[in-house]
NUKOL-807882 format. One record per atom (N, C-alpha, C, O, CB): x, y, z; chain; atom name. Coordinates in steps of 0.05 Angstrom, whole numbers, plus 5000, padded with zeros to 4 digits. Glycine has a CB too. Layout:
SITE|X|Y|Z|A|CA $
...
END
This chain:
SITE|4753|4810|4990|A|N $
SITE|4767|4801|5014|A|CA $
SITE|4766|4824|5035|A|C $
SITE|4761|4818|5059|A|O $
SITE|4795|4793|5008|A|CB $
SITE|4771|4848|5027|A|N $
SITE|4772|4870|5046|A|CA $
SITE|4746|4885|5050|A|C $
SITE|4743|4902|5067|A|O $
SITE|4794|4890|5038|A|CB $
SITE|4726|4879|5033|A|N $
SITE|4701|4893|5034|A|CA $
SITE|4688|4891|5062|A|C $
SITE|4678|4911|5071|A|O $
SITE|4682|4882|5013|A|CB $
SITE|4688|4868|5075|A|N $
SITE|4675|4867|5102|A|CA $
SITE|4689|4887|5121|A|C $
SITE|4675|4899|5138|A|O $
SITE|4677|4839|5113|A|CB $
SITE|4715|4891|5118|A|N $
SITE|4729|4910|5136|A|CA $
SITE|4720|4938|5130|A|C $
SITE|4716|4954|5148|A|O $
SITE|4760|4907|5132|A|CB $
SITE|4716|4944|5104|A|N $
SITE|4708|4972|5097|A|CA $
SITE|4680|4978|5106|A|C $
SITE|4674|5002|5110|A|O $
SITE|4711|4976|5067|A|CB $
SITE|4663|4958|5109|A|N $
SITE|4636|4963|5119|A|CA $
SITE|4636|4974|5147|A|C $
SITE|4618|4987|5156|A|O $
SITE|4619|4937|5117|A|CB $
SITE|4657|4967|5162|A|N $
SITE|4660|4977|5190|A|CA $
SITE|4676|5002|5192|A|C $
SITE|4680|5013|5214|A|O $
SITE|4672|4955|5207|A|CB $
SITE|4686|5012|5169|A|N $
SITE|4704|5035|5169|A|CA $
SITE|4689|5061|5173|A|C $
SITE|4668|5065|5160|A|O $
SITE|4720|5036|5142|A|CB $
SITE|4699|5077|5191|A|N $
SITE|4686|5103|5195|A|CA $
SITE|4695|5122|5172|A|C $
SITE|4715|5117|5159|A|O $
SITE|4694|5115|5223|A|CB $
SITE|4680|5144|5169|A|N $
SITE|4688|5163|5149|A|CA $
SITE|4714|5177|5156|A|C $
SITE|4731|5183|5139|A|O $
SITE|4666|5185|5145|A|CB $
SITE|4719|5180|5182|A|N $
SITE|4744|5192|5191|A|CA $
SITE|4768|5174|5183|A|C $
SITE|4788|5183|5173|A|O $
SITE|4744|5197|5221|A|CB $
SITE|4765|5148|5188|A|N $
SITE|4786|5129|5181|A|CA $
SITE|4790|5128|5151|A|C $
SITE|4812|5127|5141|A|O $
SITE|4780|5101|5192|A|CB $
SITE|4768|5129|5136|A|N $
SITE|4769|5129|5107|A|CA $
SITE|4785|5153|5097|A|C $
SITE|4802|5151|5079|A|O $
SITE|4741|5129|5095|A|CB $
SITE|4779|5176|5108|A|N $
SITE|4794|5201|5100|A|CA $
SITE|4824|5198|5107|A|C $
SITE|4841|5206|5091|A|O $
SITE|4783|5226|5114|A|CB $
SITE|4830|5187|5130|A|N $
SITE|4858|5183|5138|A|CA $
SITE|4872|5164|5119|A|C $
SITE|4895|5168|5111|A|O $
SITE|4860|5172|5167|A|CB $
SITE|4859|5142|5112|A|N $
SITE|4870|5123|5093|A|CA $
SITE|4876|5135|5066|A|C $
SITE|4897|5131|5054|A|O $
SITE|4852|5099|5089|A|CB $
SITE|4857|5150|5056|A|N $
SITE|4860|5163|5029|A|CA $
SITE|4884|5182|5030|A|C $
SITE|4898|5185|5010|A|O $
SITE|4834|5178|5021|A|CB $
SITE|4888|5196|5052|A|N $
SITE|4909|5216|5054|A|CA $
SITE|4936|5203|5060|A|C $
SITE|4957|5217|5059|A|O $
SITE|4902|5236|5076|A|CB $
SITE|4937|5178|5067|A|N $
SITE|4962|5165|5075|A|CA $
SITE|4982|5164|5052|A|C $
SITE|4975|5157|5030|A|O $
SITE|4956|5136|5084|A|CB $
SITE|5006|5172|5058|A|N $
SITE|5028|5173|5038|A|CA $
SITE|5051|5156|5049|A|C $
SITE|5056|5155|5074|A|O $
SITE|5037|5202|5032|A|CB $
SITE|5066|5144|5032|A|N $
SITE|5089|5128|5040|A|CA $
SITE|5111|5148|5049|A|C $
SITE|5114|5169|5038|A|O $
SITE|5099|5110|5016|A|CB $
SITE|5126|5139|5069|A|N $
SITE|5148|5156|5079|A|CA $
SITE|5171|5156|5059|A|C $
SITE|5174|5136|5044|A|O $
SITE|5158|5145|5107|A|CB $
SITE|5186|5178|5058|A|N $
SITE|5207|5181|5039|A|CA $
SITE|5228|5158|5040|A|C $
SITE|5237|5148|5020|A|O $
SITE|5221|5207|5043|A|CB $
SITE|5235|5150|5065|A|N $
SITE|5256|5129|5067|A|CA $
SITE|5245|5102|5057|A|C $
SITE|5261|5086|5046|A|O $
SITE|5265|5126|5096|A|CB $
SITE|5220|5097|5061|A|N $
SITE|5208|5072|5050|A|CA $
SITE|5208|5073|5020|A|C $
SITE|5214|5053|5007|A|O $
SITE|5180|5068|5062|A|CB $
SITE|5200|5095|5008|A|N $
SITE|5200|5098|4979|A|CA $
SITE|5228|5095|4968|A|C $
SITE|5231|5082|4947|A|O $
SITE|5188|5125|4971|A|CB $
SITE|5247|5107|4981|A|N $
SITE|5275|5104|4972|A|CA $
SITE|5284|5075|4973|A|C $
SITE|5298|5066|4954|A|O $
SITE|5294|5122|4989|A|CB $
SITE|5277|5061|4994|A|N $
SITE|5285|5033|4996|A|CA $
SITE|5271|5017|4974|A|C $
SITE|5284|5000|4962|A|O $
SITE|5277|5022|5024|A|CB $
SITE|5246|5022|4969|A|N $
SITE|5232|5008|4947|A|CA $
SITE|5245|5013|4920|A|C $
SITE|5250|4995|4905|A|O $
SITE|5202|5016|4946|A|CB $
SITE|5252|5038|4915|A|N $
SITE|5265|5046|4890|A|CA $
SITE|5291|5031|4887|A|C $
SITE|5298|5021|4865|A|O $
SITE|5269|5076|4888|A|CB $
SITE|5306|5030|4909|A|N $
SITE|5332|5016|4908|A|CA $
SITE|5328|4986|4902|A|C $
SITE|5342|4975|4886|A|O $
SITE|5347|5019|4936|A|CB $
SITE|5309|4974|4916|A|N $
SITE|5304|4945|4911|A|CA $
SITE|5294|4940|4883|A|C $
SITE|5301|4920|4871|A|O $
SITE|5285|4935|4932|A|CB $
SITE|5276|4957|4874|A|N $
SITE|5265|4954|4847|A|CA $
SITE|5288|4956|4826|A|C $
SITE|5288|4941|4807|A|O $
SITE|5243|4975|4841|A|CB $
SITE|5306|4975|4830|A|N $
SITE|5328|4978|4811|A|CA $
SITE|5346|4953|4813|A|C $
SITE|5356|4943|4792|A|O $
SITE|5345|5003|4818|A|CB $
SITE|5350|4942|4837|A|N $
SITE|5366|4918|4840|A|CA $
SITE|5353|4894|4826|A|C $
SITE|5367|4878|4815|A|O $
SITE|5370|4912|4869|A|CB $
SITE|5327|4893|4827|A|N $
SITE|5313|4871|4813|A|CA $
SITE|5317|4873|4783|A|C $
SITE|5323|4854|4769|A|O $
SITE|5283|4871|4820|A|CB $
SITE|5314|4898|4773|A|N $
SITE|5318|4902|4744|A|CA $
SITE|5347|4895|4735|A|C $
SITE|5351|4884|4713|A|O $
SITE|5313|4931|4736|A|CB $
SITE|5366|4900|4752|A|N $
SITE|5394|4894|4747|A|CA $
SITE|5401|4865|4753|A|C $
SITE|5422|4855|4745|A|O $
SITE|5412|4912|4762|A|CB $
SITE|5383|4851|4767|A|N $
SITE|5389|4823|4774|A|CA $
SITE|5409|4820|4796|A|C $
SITE|5423|4800|4798|A|O $
SITE|5398|4808|4750|A|CB $
SITE|5410|4840|4814|A|N $
SITE|5431|4840|4834|A|CA $
SITE|5420|4837|4863|A|C $
SITE|5435|4841|4882|A|O $
SITE|5447|4865|4832|A|CB $
SITE|5395|4830|4866|A|N $
SITE|5384|4828|4893|A|CA $
SITE|5392|4802|4906|A|C $
SITE|5394|4781|4893|A|O $
SITE|5353|4830|4892|A|CB $
SITE|5397|4803|4932|A|N $
SITE|5401|4780|4948|A|CA $
SITE|5374|4767|4953|A|C $
SITE|5354|4780|4950|A|O $
SITE|5417|4786|4974|A|CB $
SITE|5373|4742|4962|A|N $
SITE|5347|4730|4969|A|CA $
SITE|5332|4746|4990|A|C $
SITE|5308|4748|4989|A|O $
SITE|5351|4701|4978|A|CB $
SITE|5347|4756|5010|A|N $
SITE|5334|4772|5031|A|CA $
SITE|5322|4798|5019|A|C $
SITE|5300|4806|5027|A|O $
SITE|5354|4779|5053|A|CB $
SITE|5336|4811|5001|A|N $
SITE|5326|4835|4989|A|CA $
SITE|5302|4829|4971|A|C $
SITE|5283|4845|4971|A|O $
SITE|5349|4848|4972|A|CB $
SITE|5303|4807|4957|A|N $
SITE|5280|4799|4941|A|CA $
SITE|5255|4795|4959|A|C $
SITE|5233|4803|4952|A|O $
SITE|5286|4773|4925|A|CB $
SITE|5259|4782|4981|A|N $
SITE|5237|4778|5000|A|CA $
SITE|5226|4804|5011|A|C $
SITE|5202|4808|5014|A|O $
SITE|5246|4759|5023|A|CB $
SITE|5244|4822|5017|A|N $
SITE|5237|4849|5027|A|CA $
SITE|5220|4864|5006|A|C $
SITE|5200|4876|5012|A|O $
SITE|5262|4866|5035|A|CB $
SITE|5229|4862|4981|A|N $
SITE|5215|4875|4959|A|CA $
SITE|5187|4863|4956|A|C $
SITE|5167|4878|4953|A|O $
SITE|5230|4872|4933|A|CB $
SITE|5185|4837|4958|A|N $
SITE|5159|4824|4956|A|CA $
SITE|5140|4833|4979|A|C $
SITE|5116|4837|4974|A|O $
SITE|5162|4794|4956|A|CB $
SITE|5151|4836|5003|A|N $
SITE|5136|4845|5025|A|CA $
SITE|5125|4874|5020|A|C $
SITE|5102|4879|5025|A|O $
SITE|5152|4845|5051|A|CB $
SITE|5142|4891|5010|A|N $
SITE|5134|4918|5004|A|CA $
SITE|5112|4919|4982|A|C $
SITE|5093|4934|4985|A|O $
SITE|5158|4935|4994|A|CB $
SITE|5115|4902|4962|A|N $
SITE|5095|4901|4941|A|CA $
SITE|5068|4891|4952|A|C $
SITE|5047|4902|4945|A|O $
SITE|5104|4882|4918|A|CB $
SITE|5069|4871|4969|A|N $
SITE|5044|4860|4981|A|CA $
SITE|5030|4881|4999|A|C $
SITE|5006|4884|4998|A|O $
SITE|5050|4835|4998|A|CB $
SITE|5046|4895|5015|A|N $
SITE|5034|4916|5032|A|CA $
SITE|5022|4938|5015|A|C $
SITE|5000|4947|5021|A|O $
SITE|5056|4927|5051|A|CB $
SITE|5036|4946|4994|A|N $
SITE|5026|4966|4976|A|CA $
SITE|5000|4957|4963|A|C $
SITE|4981|4973|4961|A|O $
SITE|5046|4974|4955|A|CB $
SITE|4998|4932|4955|A|N $
SITE|4974|4922|4942|A|CA $
SITE|4950|4923|4962|A|C $
SITE|4928|4931|4955|A|O $
SITE|4978|4894|4932|A|CB $
SITE|4955|4914|4986|A|N $
SITE|4933|4914|5006|A|CA $
SITE|4925|4943|5013|A|C $
SITE|4901|4948|5016|A|O $
SITE|4942|4900|5032|A|CB $
SITE|4944|4960|5016|A|N $
SITE|4938|4988|5022|A|CA $
SITE|4922|5001|4998|A|C $
SITE|4904|5017|5003|A|O $
SITE|4963|5004|5027|A|CB $
SITE|4929|4994|4974|A|N $
SITE|4915|5005|4951|A|CA $
SITE|4886|4995|4951|A|C $
SITE|4868|5011|4945|A|O $
SITE|4929|4996|4925|A|CB $
SITE|4881|4970|4958|A|N $
SITE|4854|4960|4959|A|CA $
SITE|4838|4974|4982|A|C $
SITE|4815|4982|4978|A|O $
SITE|4854|4930|4964|A|CB $
SITE|4851|4978|5005|A|N $
SITE|4838|4992|5027|A|CA $
SITE|4831|5021|5019|A|C $
SITE|4810|5031|5025|A|O $
SITE|4855|4991|5052|A|CB $
SITE|4850|5034|5005|A|N $
SITE|4845|5061|4997|A|CA $
SITE|4822|5063|4977|A|C $
SITE|4805|5081|4978|A|O $
SITE|4870|5073|4985|A|CB $
SITE|4820|5043|4959|A|N $
SITE|4798|5043|4940|A|CA $
SITE|4772|5039|4954|A|C $
SITE|4752|5053|4948|A|O $
SITE|4802|5020|4919|A|CB $
SITE|4771|5022|4974|A|N $
SITE|4747|5018|4989|A|CA $
SITE|4740|5044|5005|A|C $
SITE|4716|5051|5008|A|O $
SITE|4750|4994|5008|A|CB $
SITE|4760|5057|5016|A|N $
SITE|4756|5082|5030|A|CA $
SITE|4744|5103|5012|A|C $
SITE|4726|5118|5020|A|O $
SITE|4782|5091|5044|A|CB $
SITE|4755|5105|4988|A|N $
SITE|4745|5125|4969|A|CA $
SITE|4716|5119|4962|A|C $
SITE|4699|5138|4960|A|O $
SITE|4762|5125|4943|A|CB $
SITE|4710|5094|4958|A|N $
SITE|4682|5086|4952|A|CA $
SITE|4664|5093|4975|A|C $
SITE|4642|5104|4970|A|O $
SITE|4681|5056|4946|A|CB $
SITE|4672|5087|4999|A|N $
SITE|4656|5094|5022|A|CA $
SITE|4650|5124|5023|A|C $
SITE|4628|5132|5028|A|O $
SITE|4669|5084|5048|A|CB $
SITE|4671|5140|5019|A|N $
SITE|4668|5169|5020|A|CA $
SITE|4650|5179|4997|A|C $
SITE|4635|5198|5001|A|O $
SITE|4696|5183|5019|A|CB $
SITE|4653|5168|4974|A|N $
SITE|4637|5176|4951|A|CA $
SITE|4608|5169|4956|A|C $
SITE|4590|5185|4949|A|O $
SITE|4646|5162|4925|A|CB $
SITE|4602|5146|4968|A|N $
SITE|4575|5139|4973|A|CA $
SITE|4562|5155|4996|A|C $
SITE|4538|5158|4997|A|O $
SITE|4573|5109|4981|A|CB $
SITE|4579|5166|5013|A|N $
SITE|4569|5182|5036|A|CA $
SITE|4563|5210|5027|A|C $
SITE|4548|5225|5041|A|O $
SITE|4590|5182|5058|A|CB $
SITE|4574|5219|5005|A|N $
SITE|4571|5246|4996|A|CA $
SITE|4543|5251|4984|A|C $
SITE|4537|5273|4975|A|O $
SITE|4592|5254|4975|A|CB $
END
């Protein structure tokens, strides 16, 4: 699904993607929501927020994998 996008990715963008790290406050929020899910205490809005974070992380992971591949092939 994301491969066509990576074909247009510059090496500079690929390096930026690979170096991208989640902000501390976002990680703390994810940890809080994940703990709430384990405890069964999330509200429906919190559950939706957690799902959004998981989806964004999954897409970013795929983009990073494509970026790493592009950089490896360029070397």
